[in-house]
Biotite code that builds the C-alpha atoms (Angstrom):
import biotite.structure as struc

atoms = struc.array([
    struc.Atom([299.289, 153.499, 16.632], chain_id="A", res_id=1, res_name="MET", atom_name="CA", element="C"),
    struc.Atom([300.554, 150.264, 18.312], chain_id="A", res_id=2, res_name="ASP", atom_name="CA", element="C"),
    struc.Atom([298.171, 147.667, 16.378], chain_id="A", res_id=3, res_name="LEU", atom_name="CA", element="C"),
    struc.Atom([299.323, 144.856, 18.964], chain_id="A", res_id=4, res_name="THR", atom_name="CA", element="C"),
    struc.Atom([297.525, 147.187, 21.910], chain_id="A", res_id=5, res_name="THR", atom_name="CA", element="C"),
    struc.Atom([294.665, 148.051, 19.446], chain_id="A", res_id=6, res_name="TYR", atom_name="CA", element="C"),
    struc.Atom([294.216, 144.472, 18.870], chain_id="A", res_id=7, res_name="PHE", atom_name="CA", element="C"),
    struc.Atom([293.941, 143.506, 22.544], chain_id="A", res_id=8, res_name="THR", atom_name="CA", element="C"),
    struc.Atom([291.702, 146.469, 23.421], chain_id="A", res_id=9, res_name="GLY", atom_name="CA", element="C"),
    struc.Atom([289.425, 144.959, 20.739], chain_id="A", res_id=10, res_name="LEU", atom_name="CA", element="C"),
    struc.Atom([289.525, 141.511, 22.304], chain_id="A", res_id=11, res_name="THR", atom_name="CA", element="C"),
    struc.Atom([288.819, 142.837, 25.799], chain_id="A", res_id=12, res_name="VAL", atom_name="CA", element="C"),
    struc.Atom([286.428, 145.118, 24.945], chain_id="A", res_id=13, res_name="GLY", atom_name="CA", element="C"),
    struc.Atom([284.428, 142.302, 23.112], chain_id="A", res_id=14, res_name="LEU", atom_name="CA", element="C"),
    struc.Atom([284.959, 139.762, 25.678], chain_id="A", res_id=15, res_name="SER", atom_name="CA", element="C"),
    struc.Atom([283.453, 142.119, 28.426], chain_id="A", res_id=16, res_name="LEU", atom_name="CA", element="C"),
    struc.Atom([280.475, 143.500, 26.070], chain_id="A", res_id=17, res_name="ILE", atom_name="CA", element="C"),
    struc.Atom([279.418, 139.876, 24.555], chain_id="A", res_id=18, res_name="VAL", atom_name="CA", element="C"),
    struc.Atom([278.228, 138.912, 28.169], chain_id="A", res_id=19, res_name="ALA", atom_name="CA", element="C"),
    struc.Atom([274.300, 138.341, 28.038], chain_id="A", res_id=20, res_name="ILE", atom_name="CA", element="C"),
    struc.Atom([271.998, 140.827, 29.571], chain_id="A", res_id=21, res_name="GLY", atom_name="CA", element="C"),
    struc.Atom([269.299, 143.214, 29.657], chain_id="A", res_id=22, res_name="ALA", atom_name="CA", element="C"),
    struc.Atom([271.008, 145.519, 26.990], chain_id="A", res_id=23, res_name="GLN", atom_name="CA", element="C"),
    struc.Atom([271.886, 142.966, 24.423], chain_id="A", res_id=24, res_name="ASN", atom_name="CA", element="C"),
    struc.Atom([268.641, 141.386, 24.628], chain_id="A", res_id=25, res_name="ALA", atom_name="CA", element="C"),
    struc.Atom([266.728, 144.760, 24.211], chain_id="A", res_id=26, res_name="PHE", atom_name="CA", element="C"),
    struc.Atom([269.038, 145.419, 21.236], chain_id="A", res_id=27, res_name="ILE", atom_name="CA", element="C"),
    struc.Atom([268.121, 141.758, 20.055], chain_id="A", res_id=28, res_name="LEU", atom_name="CA", element="C"),
    struc.Atom([264.866, 142.456, 20.219], chain_id="A", res_id=29, res_name="ARG", atom_name="CA", element="C"),
    struc.Atom([264.576, 145.772, 18.425], chain_id="A", res_id=30, res_name="GLN", atom_name="CA", element="C"),
    struc.Atom([266.491, 144.012, 15.597], chain_id="A", res_id=31, res_name="GLY", atom_name="CA", element="C"),
    struc.Atom([264.146, 141.062, 15.626], chain_id="A", res_id=32, res_name="LEU", atom_name="CA", element="C"),
    struc.Atom([261.151, 143.745, 14.878], chain_id="A", res_id=33, res_name="ARG", atom_name="CA", element="C"),
    struc.Atom([263.595, 145.966, 12.575], chain_id="A", res_id=34, res_name="ASN", atom_name="CA", element="C"),
    struc.Atom([262.392, 149.242, 14.930], chain_id="A", res_id=35, res_name="GLU", atom_name="CA", element="C"),
    struc.Atom([265.133, 152.012, 15.213], chain_id="A", res_id=36, res_name="TYR", atom_name="CA", element="C"),
    struc.Atom([267.575, 149.580, 14.986], chain_id="A", res_id=37, res_name="VAL", atom_name="CA", element="C"),
    struc.Atom([270.643, 152.202, 13.703], chain_id="A", res_id=38, res_name="PHE", atom_name="CA", element="C"),
    struc.Atom([269.271, 154.653, 16.673], chain_id="A", res_id=39, res_name="ALA", atom_name="CA", element="C"),
    struc.Atom([269.177, 152.063, 19.471], chain_id="A", res_id=40, res_name="VAL", atom_name="CA", element="C"),
    struc.Atom([273.079, 150.570, 18.317], chain_id="A", res_id=41, res_name="CYS", atom_name="CA", element="C"),
    struc.Atom([274.455, 154.158, 17.696], chain_id="A", res_id=42, res_name="LEU", atom_name="CA", element="C"),
    struc.Atom([273.183, 155.030, 21.410], chain_id="A", res_id=43, res_name="ALA", atom_name="CA", element="C"),
    struc.Atom([274.699, 152.130, 22.980], chain_id="A", res_id=44, res_name="CYS", atom_name="CA", element="C"),
    struc.Atom([278.224, 152.377, 21.220], chain_id="A", res_id=45, res_name="ALA", atom_name="CA", element="C"),
    struc.Atom([278.700, 156.052, 21.673], chain_id="A", res_id=46, res_name="LEU", atom_name="CA", element="C"),
    struc.Atom([277.443, 155.599, 25.537], chain_id="A", res_id=47, res_name="SER", atom_name="CA", element="C"),
    struc.Atom([280.379, 152.795, 25.654], chain_id="A", res_id=48, res_name="ASP", atom_name="CA", element="C"),
    struc.Atom([282.532, 154.976, 23.780], chain_id="A", res_id=49, res_name="ALA", atom_name="CA", element="C"),
    struc.Atom([282.088, 157.841, 26.377], chain_id="A", res_id=50, res_name="ILE", atom_name="CA", element="C"),
    struc.Atom([282.904, 155.588, 29.481], chain_id="A", res_id=51, res_name="LEU", atom_name="CA", element="C"),
    struc.Atom([286.059, 153.662, 27.804], chain_id="A", res_id=52, res_name="ILE", atom_name="CA", element="C"),
    struc.Atom([287.523, 157.235, 27.257], chain_id="A", res_id=53, res_name="VAL", atom_name="CA", element="C"),
    struc.Atom([286.420, 158.246, 30.991], chain_id="A", res_id=54, res_name="ALA", atom_name="CA", element="C"),
    struc.Atom([288.020, 155.167, 32.363], chain_id="A", res_id=55, res_name="GLY", atom_name="CA", element="C"),
    struc.Atom([291.252, 154.819, 30.378], chain_id="A", res_id=56, res_name="VAL", atom_name="CA", element="C"),
    struc.Atom([292.197, 158.756, 30.772], chain_id="A", res_id=57, res_name="THR", atom_name="CA", element="C"),
    struc.Atom([290.960, 159.572, 34.238], chain_id="A", res_id=58, res_name="SER", atom_name="CA", element="C"),
    struc.Atom([291.736, 156.103, 35.836], chain_id="A", res_id=59, res_name="LEU", atom_name="CA", element="C"),
    struc.Atom([295.396, 156.138, 34.999], chain_id="A", res_id=60, res_name="LYS", atom_name="CA", element="C"),
    struc.Atom([295.319, 160.283, 36.475], chain_id="A", res_id=61, res_name="GLN", atom_name="CA", element="C"),
    struc.Atom([293.841, 159.006, 39.517], chain_id="A", res_id=62, res_name="VAL", atom_name="CA", element="C"),
    struc.Atom([296.463, 156.136, 39.620], chain_id="A", res_id=63, res_name="VAL", atom_name="CA", element="C"),
    struc.Atom([299.377, 158.621, 38.996], chain_id="A", res_id=64, res_name="ASP", atom_name="CA", element="C"),
    struc.Atom([297.978, 160.761, 42.266], chain_id="A", res_id=65, res_name="LEU", atom_name="CA", element="C"),
    struc.Atom([297.533, 157.488, 44.363], chain_id="A", res_id=66, res_name="MET", atom_name="CA", element="C"),
    struc.Atom([299.789, 154.616, 43.527], chain_id="A", res_id=67, res_name="PRO", atom_name="CA", element="C"),
    struc.Atom([298.177, 152.219, 46.372], chain_id="A", res_id=68, res_name="TRP", atom_name="CA", element="C"),
    struc.Atom([295.099, 152.043, 43.833], chain_id="A", res_id=69, res_name="LEU", atom_name="CA", element="C"),
    struc.Atom([296.620, 150.512, 40.862], chain_id="A", res_id=70, res_name="ASP", atom_name="CA", element="C"),
    struc.Atom([297.397, 146.964, 42.935], chain_id="A", res_id=71, res_name="PRO", atom_name="CA", element="C"),
    struc.Atom([293.956, 147.412, 44.665], chain_id="A", res_id=72, res_name="LEU", atom_name="CA", element="C"),
    struc.Atom([292.050, 147.831, 41.446], chain_id="A", res_id=73, res_name="MET", atom_name="CA", element="C"),
    struc.Atom([294.202, 144.910, 39.689], chain_id="A", res_id=74, res_name="ARG", atom_name="CA", element="C"),
    struc.Atom([293.754, 142.246, 41.885], chain_id="A", res_id=75, res_name="TYR", atom_name="CA", element="C"),
    struc.Atom([289.940, 143.669, 42.394], chain_id="A", res_id=76, res_name="GLY", atom_name="CA", element="C"),
    struc.Atom([289.361, 143.398, 39.253], chain_id="A", res_id=77, res_name="GLY", atom_name="CA", element="C"),
    struc.Atom([290.910, 140.064, 38.808], chain_id="A", res_id=78, res_name="ALA", atom_name="CA", element="C"),
    struc.Atom([288.997, 138.693, 41.486], chain_id="A", res_id=79, res_name="ALA", atom_name="CA", element="C"),
    struc.Atom([285.484, 140.116, 40.109], chain_id="A", res_id=80, res_name="PHE", atom_name="CA", element="C"),
    struc.Atom([286.717, 138.512, 36.467], chain_id="A", res_id=81, res_name="LEU", atom_name="CA", element="C"),
    struc.Atom([287.375, 135.191, 38.150], chain_id="A", res_id=82, res_name="LEU", atom_name="CA", element="C"),
    struc.Atom([283.669, 135.202, 39.835], chain_id="A", res_id=83, res_name="TRP", atom_name="CA", element="C"),
    struc.Atom([282.484, 136.431, 36.679], chain_id="A", res_id=84, res_name="TYR", atom_name="CA", element="C"),
    struc.Atom([283.841, 133.543, 34.686], chain_id="A", res_id=85, res_name="GLY", atom_name="CA", element="C"),
    struc.Atom([282.665, 131.151, 37.566], chain_id="A", res_id=86, res_name="ALA", atom_name="CA", element="C"),
    struc.Atom([279.134, 132.778, 36.971], chain_id="A", res_id=87, res_name="LYS", atom_name="CA", element="C"),
    struc.Atom([279.477, 132.371, 33.298], chain_id="A", res_id=88, res_name="SER", atom_name="CA", element="C"),
    struc.Atom([280.586, 128.534, 33.299], chain_id="A", res_id=89, res_name="LEU", atom_name="CA", element="C"),
    struc.Atom([277.878, 127.836, 36.120], chain_id="A", res_id=90, res_name="TYR", atom_name="CA", element="C"),
    struc.Atom([275.468, 129.087, 33.570], chain_id="A", res_id=91, res_name="SER", atom_name="CA", element="C"),
    struc.Atom([276.719, 127.334, 30.953], chain_id="A", res_id=92, res_name="ALA", atom_name="CA", element="C"),
    struc.Atom([276.214, 124.289, 32.690], chain_id="A", res_id=93, res_name="VAL", atom_name="CA", element="C"),
    struc.Atom([272.944, 124.703, 34.796], chain_id="A", res_id=94, res_name="ARG", atom_name="CA", element="C"),
    struc.Atom([271.098, 126.796, 32.489], chain_id="A", res_id=95, res_name="THR", atom_name="CA", element="C"),
    struc.Atom([268.136, 125.703, 29.881], chain_id="A", res_id=96, res_name="SER", atom_name="CA", element="C"),
    struc.Atom([267.078, 129.225, 29.018], chain_id="A", res_id=97, res_name="GLY", atom_name="CA", element="C"),
    struc.Atom([267.006, 130.462, 25.367], chain_id="A", res_id=98, res_name="VAL", atom_name="CA", element="C"),
    struc.Atom([266.314, 134.136, 24.043], chain_id="A", res_id=99, res_name="LEU", atom_name="CA", element="C"),
    struc.Atom([262.747, 135.417, 24.656], chain_id="A", res_id=100, res_name="GLN", atom_name="CA", element="C"),
    struc.Atom([261.480, 137.993, 22.531], chain_id="A", res_id=101, res_name="VAL", atom_name="CA", element="C"),
    struc.Atom([258.106, 139.613, 22.818], chain_id="A", res_id=102, res_name="SER", atom_name="CA", element="C"),
    struc.Atom([255.923, 139.679, 19.938], chain_id="A", res_id=103, res_name="ASN", atom_name="CA", element="C"),
    struc.Atom([253.656, 143.031, 21.360], chain_id="A", res_id=104, res_name="GLY", atom_name="CA", element="C"),
    struc.Atom([253.172, 146.336, 19.807], chain_id="A", res_id=105, res_name="ALA", atom_name="CA", element="C"),
    struc.Atom([256.677, 148.239, 19.528], chain_id="A", res_id=106, res_name="GLY", atom_name="CA", element="C"),
    struc.Atom([257.054, 151.744, 21.515], chain_id="A", res_id=107, res_name="ALA", atom_name="CA", element="C"),
    struc.Atom([257.606, 155.076, 19.607], chain_id="A", res_id=108, res_name="GLY", atom_name="CA", element="C"),
    struc.Atom([261.373, 156.296, 19.034], chain_id="A", res_id=109, res_name="PHE", atom_name="CA", element="C"),
    struc.Atom([261.552, 158.351, 21.887], chain_id="A", res_id=110, res_name="GLY", atom_name="CA", element="C"),
    struc.Atom([260.452, 155.648, 24.337], chain_id="A", res_id=111, res_name="LYS", atom_name="CA", element="C"),
    struc.Atom([262.614, 153.478, 22.875], chain_id="A", res_id=112, res_name="THR", atom_name="CA", element="C"),
    struc.Atom([265.911, 155.364, 23.191], chain_id="A", res_id=113, res_name="ILE", atom_name="CA", element="C"),
    struc.Atom([265.008, 156.328, 26.694], chain_id="A", res_id=114, res_name="ALA", atom_name="CA", element="C"),
    struc.Atom([264.505, 152.644, 27.329], chain_id="A", res_id=115, res_name="MET", atom_name="CA", element="C"),
    struc.Atom([268.005, 152.006, 25.841], chain_id="A", res_id=116, res_name="CYS", atom_name="CA", element="C"),
    struc.Atom([269.774, 154.670, 27.477], chain_id="A", res_id=117, res_name="LEU", atom_name="CA", element="C"),
    struc.Atom([268.301, 153.564, 31.061], chain_id="A", res_id=118, res_name="ALA", atom_name="CA", element="C"),
    struc.Atom([269.518, 150.071, 29.999], chain_id="A", res_id=119, res_name="LEU", atom_name="CA", element="C"),
    struc.Atom([273.185, 151.301, 29.678], chain_id="A", res_id=120, res_name="THR", atom_name="CA", element="C"),
    struc.Atom([273.534, 154.193, 31.975], chain_id="A", res_id=121, res_name="TRP", atom_name="CA", element="C"),
    struc.Atom([271.290, 152.902, 34.698], chain_id="A", res_id=122, res_name="LEU", atom_name="CA", element="C"),
    struc.Atom([273.117, 149.373, 34.838], chain_id="A", res_id=123, res_name="ASN", atom_name="CA", element="C"),
    struc.Atom([275.846, 149.506, 37.498], chain_id="A", res_id=124, res_name="PRO", atom_name="CA", element="C"),
    struc.Atom([277.778, 147.064, 35.669], chain_id="A", res_id=125, res_name="HIS", atom_name="CA", element="C"),
    struc.Atom([278.657, 148.916, 32.747], chain_id="A", res_id=126, res_name="VAL", atom_name="CA", element="C"),
    struc.Atom([280.589, 151.378, 34.900], chain_id="A", res_id=127, res_name="TYR", atom_name="CA", element="C"),
    struc.Atom([282.615, 148.327, 36.414], chain_id="A", res_id=128, res_name="LEU", atom_name="CA", element="C"),
    struc.Atom([283.152, 146.672, 32.862], chain_id="A", res_id=129, res_name="ASP", atom_name="CA", element="C"),
    struc.Atom([284.025, 149.955, 30.758], chain_id="A", res_id=130, res_name="THR", atom_name="CA", element="C"),
    struc.Atom([285.415, 152.337, 33.202], chain_id="A", res_id=131, res_name="VAL", atom_name="CA", element="C"),
    struc.Atom([287.045, 150.240, 36.020], chain_id="A", res_id=132, res_name="ILE", atom_name="CA", element="C"),
    struc.Atom([287.837, 147.051, 34.434], chain_id="A", res_id=133, res_name="LEU", atom_name="CA", element="C"),
    struc.Atom([289.027, 148.469, 31.016], chain_id="A", res_id=134, res_name="LEU", atom_name="CA", element="C"),
    struc.Atom([290.707, 151.478, 32.627], chain_id="A", res_id=135, res_name="GLY", atom_name="CA", element="C"),
    struc.Atom([292.760, 149.242, 34.924], chain_id="A", res_id=136, res_name="THR", atom_name="CA", element="C"),
    struc.Atom([293.673, 146.782, 32.085], chain_id="A", res_id=137, res_name="ILE", atom_name="CA", element="C"),
    struc.Atom([294.631, 149.989, 29.841], chain_id="A", res_id=138, res_name="SER", atom_name="CA", element="C"),
    struc.Atom([297.267, 150.802, 32.505], chain_id="A", res_id=139, res_name="THR", atom_name="CA", element="C"),
    struc.Atom([299.104, 148.069, 31.534], chain_id="A", res_id=140, res_name="ARG", atom_name="CA", element="C"),
    struc.Atom([300.074, 149.741, 28.460], chain_id="A", res_id=141, res_name="PHE", atom_name="CA", element="C"),
    struc.Atom([301.581, 152.958, 29.234], chain_id="A", res_id=142, res_name="ALA", atom_name="CA", element="C"),
    struc.Atom([302.044, 155.260, 26.318], chain_id="A", res_id=143, res_name="GLY", atom_name="CA", element="C"),
    struc.Atom([299.578, 153.241, 24.243], chain_id="A", res_id=144, res_name="HIS", atom_name="CA", element="C"),
    struc.Atom([296.440, 153.972, 26.175], chain_id="A", res_id=145, res_name="GLN", atom_name="CA", element="C"),
    struc.Atom([295.187, 155.803, 23.101], chain_id="A", res_id=146, res_name="VAL", atom_name="CA", element="C"),
    struc.Atom([295.324, 152.552, 21.158], chain_id="A", res_id=147, res_name="ALA", atom_name="CA", element="C"),
    struc.Atom([293.826, 150.320, 23.856], chain_id="A", res_id=148, res_name="PHE", atom_name="CA", element="C"),
    struc.Atom([290.716, 152.872, 23.749], chain_id="A", res_id=149, res_name="ALA", atom_name="CA", element="C"),
    struc.Atom([290.345, 152.800, 20.340], chain_id="A", res_id=150, res_name="ALA", atom_name="CA", element="C"),
    struc.Atom([290.336, 149.073, 20.145], chain_id="A", res_id=151, res_name="GLY", atom_name="CA", element="C"),
    struc.Atom([287.792, 148.822, 22.892], chain_id="A", res_id=152, res_name="ALA", atom_name="CA", element="C"),
    struc.Atom([285.802, 151.225, 21.308], chain_id="A", res_id=153, res_name="THR", atom_name="CA", element="C"),
    struc.Atom([285.717, 149.651, 17.740], chain_id="A", res_id=154, res_name="THR", atom_name="CA", element="C"),
    struc.Atom([284.809, 146.425, 19.733], chain_id="A", res_id=155, res_name="GLY", atom_name="CA", element="C"),
    struc.Atom([281.505, 148.133, 20.899], chain_id="A", res_id=156, res_name="SER", atom_name="CA", element="C"),
    struc.Atom([280.649, 149.378, 17.747], chain_id="A", res_id=157, res_name="PHE", atom_name="CA", element="C"),
    struc.Atom([281.461, 146.232, 16.080], chain_id="A", res_id=158, res_name="LEU", atom_name="CA", element="C"),
    struc.Atom([279.561, 143.882, 18.433], chain_id="A", res_id=159, res_name="PHE", atom_name="CA", element="C"),
    struc.Atom([276.435, 146.629, 19.038], chain_id="A", res_id=160, res_name="PHE", atom_name="CA", element="C"),
    struc.Atom([275.888, 146.971, 14.887], chain_id="A", res_id=161, res_name="PHE", atom_name="CA", element="C"),
    struc.Atom([276.477, 143.282, 14.299], chain_id="A", res_id=162, res_name="SER", atom_name="CA", element="C"),
    struc.Atom([274.067, 142.356, 17.002], chain_id="A", res_id=163, res_name="LEU", atom_name="CA", element="C"),
    struc.Atom([271.132, 144.709, 15.865], chain_id="A", res_id=164, res_name="GLY", atom_name="CA", element="C"),
    struc.Atom([271.461, 143.764, 12.224], chain_id="A", res_id=165, res_name="TYR", atom_name="CA", element="C"),
    struc.Atom([272.204, 140.328, 12.465], chain_id="A", res_id=166, res_name="GLY", atom_name="CA", element="C"),
    struc.Atom([269.458, 139.813, 14.986], chain_id="A", res_id=167, res_name="ALA", atom_name="CA", element="C"),
    struc.Atom([267.496, 137.797, 12.220], chain_id="A", res_id=168, res_name="ALA", atom_name="CA", element="C"),
    struc.Atom([270.300, 135.481, 11.677], chain_id="A", res_id=169, res_name="TRP", atom_name="CA", element="C"),
    struc.Atom([271.206, 134.877, 15.250], chain_id="A", res_id=170, res_name="LEU", atom_name="CA", element="C"),
    struc.Atom([267.585, 134.032, 16.342], chain_id="A", res_id=171, res_name="ARG", atom_name="CA", element="C"),
    struc.Atom([267.316, 130.580, 14.876], chain_id="A", res_id=172, res_name="PRO", atom_name="CA", element="C"),
    struc.Atom([270.703, 130.002, 16.477], chain_id="A", res_id=173, res_name="ILE", atom_name="CA", element="C"),
    struc.Atom([270.044, 131.396, 20.050], chain_id="A", res_id=174, res_name="PHE", atom_name="CA", element="C"),
    struc.Atom([266.688, 129.647, 20.030], chain_id="A", res_id=175, res_name="SER", atom_name="CA", element="C"),
    struc.Atom([268.838, 126.728, 21.276], chain_id="A", res_id=176, res_name="ARG", atom_name="CA", element="C"),
    struc.Atom([269.689, 126.596, 24.689], chain_id="A", res_id=177, res_name="PRO", atom_name="CA", element="C"),
    struc.Atom([272.887, 124.685, 23.994], chain_id="A", res_id=178, res_name="ALA", atom_name="CA", element="C"),
    struc.Atom([274.061, 128.017, 21.555], chain_id="A", res_id=179, res_name="SER", atom_name="CA", element="C"),
    struc.Atom([273.660, 130.019, 25.239], chain_id="A", res_id=180, res_name="TRP", atom_name="CA", element="C"),
    struc.Atom([275.936, 127.396, 26.795], chain_id="A", res_id=181, res_name="ARG", atom_name="CA", element="C"),
    struc.Atom([278.765, 127.555, 24.388], chain_id="A", res_id=182, res_name="ILE", atom_name="CA", element="C"),
    struc.Atom([278.673, 131.250, 24.533], chain_id="A", res_id=183, res_name="LEU", atom_name="CA", element="C"),
    struc.Atom([278.639, 131.459, 28.134], chain_id="A", res_id=184, res_name="GLU", atom_name="CA", element="C"),
    struc.Atom([281.728, 128.750, 28.142], chain_id="A", res_id=185, res_name="THR", atom_name="CA", element="C"),
    struc.Atom([283.605, 130.835, 25.920], chain_id="A", res_id=186, res_name="VAL", atom_name="CA", element="C"),
    struc.Atom([282.820, 134.093, 28.175], chain_id="A", res_id=187, res_name="ILE", atom_name="CA", element="C"),
    struc.Atom([284.119, 132.015, 31.384], chain_id="A", res_id=188, res_name="ALA", atom_name="CA", element="C"),
    struc.Atom([287.670, 131.186, 29.979], chain_id="A", res_id=189, res_name="PHE", atom_name="CA", element="C"),
    struc.Atom([288.109, 134.672, 28.361], chain_id="A", res_id=190, res_name="VAL", atom_name="CA", element="C"),
    struc.Atom([287.406, 136.494, 31.702], chain_id="A", res_id=191, res_name="MET", atom_name="CA", element="C"),
    struc.Atom([289.603, 133.776, 33.588], chain_id="A", res_id=192, res_name="TRP", atom_name="CA", element="C"),
    struc.Atom([292.398, 134.481, 30.493], chain_id="A", res_id=193, res_name="LEU", atom_name="CA", element="C"),
    struc.Atom([292.074, 138.272, 31.626], chain_id="A", res_id=194, res_name="ILE", atom_name="CA", element="C"),
    struc.Atom([292.135, 137.699, 35.172], chain_id="A", res_id=195, res_name="ALA", atom_name="CA", element="C"),
    struc.Atom([295.375, 135.613, 35.029], chain_id="A", res_id=196, res_name="PHE", atom_name="CA", element="C"),
    struc.Atom([297.004, 138.401, 32.928], chain_id="A", res_id=197, res_name="LYS", atom_name="CA", element="C"),
    struc.Atom([296.046, 140.929, 35.352], chain_id="A", res_id=198, res_name="LEU", atom_name="CA", element="C"),
    struc.Atom([297.429, 138.949, 38.360], chain_id="A", res_id=199, res_name="LEU", atom_name="CA", element="C"),
    struc.Atom([300.602, 138.777, 36.051], chain_id="A", res_id=200, res_name="ASN", atom_name="CA", element="C"),
    struc.Atom([300.988, 142.184, 35.209], chain_id="A", res_id=201, res_name="GLY", atom_name="CA", element="C"),
    struc.Atom([299.852, 141.533, 31.607], chain_id="A", res_id=202, res_name="MET", atom_name="CA", element="C"),
])
């Protein structure tokens, strides 16, 4: 396995998944309540793995059949990442929000997993991030897509389980608006770096 490609996939996967959203807030809440943390993290990680593999394998086959799709996806993905980075930077400058976690009674196991899967599979951004963007970026590593997919999948497992089980430690940090601003700023520059690499053919 090409370790350079593996760690590139790991870095890109983490950069995309770390963005603040409903799914991550849900995992944080479950971690803070210590309710079904392992099941929730596993459901999210496995879902990501399925989508990553689909993007890396299927997208490459489609591009082979339609060569014009590669530059379209590459420039379209770069445009989205530039916008995404600008949005994150704007959020870092303008927002004053902090993580809000409900203190109400928790739901049962079935409802919790159903909500987790809904936040994952019914979110259109997850398809853009995992299937389209990661699939497009993986085409830059001809012959090493397996290593790229493995790295991105590892990133998902690392992030979700770290988020779920590290929630109690993260709570005091992300109760401060400055922490969210720093995170959003880092996300912005990472997104722009990935966009630059896409525009320059990696």
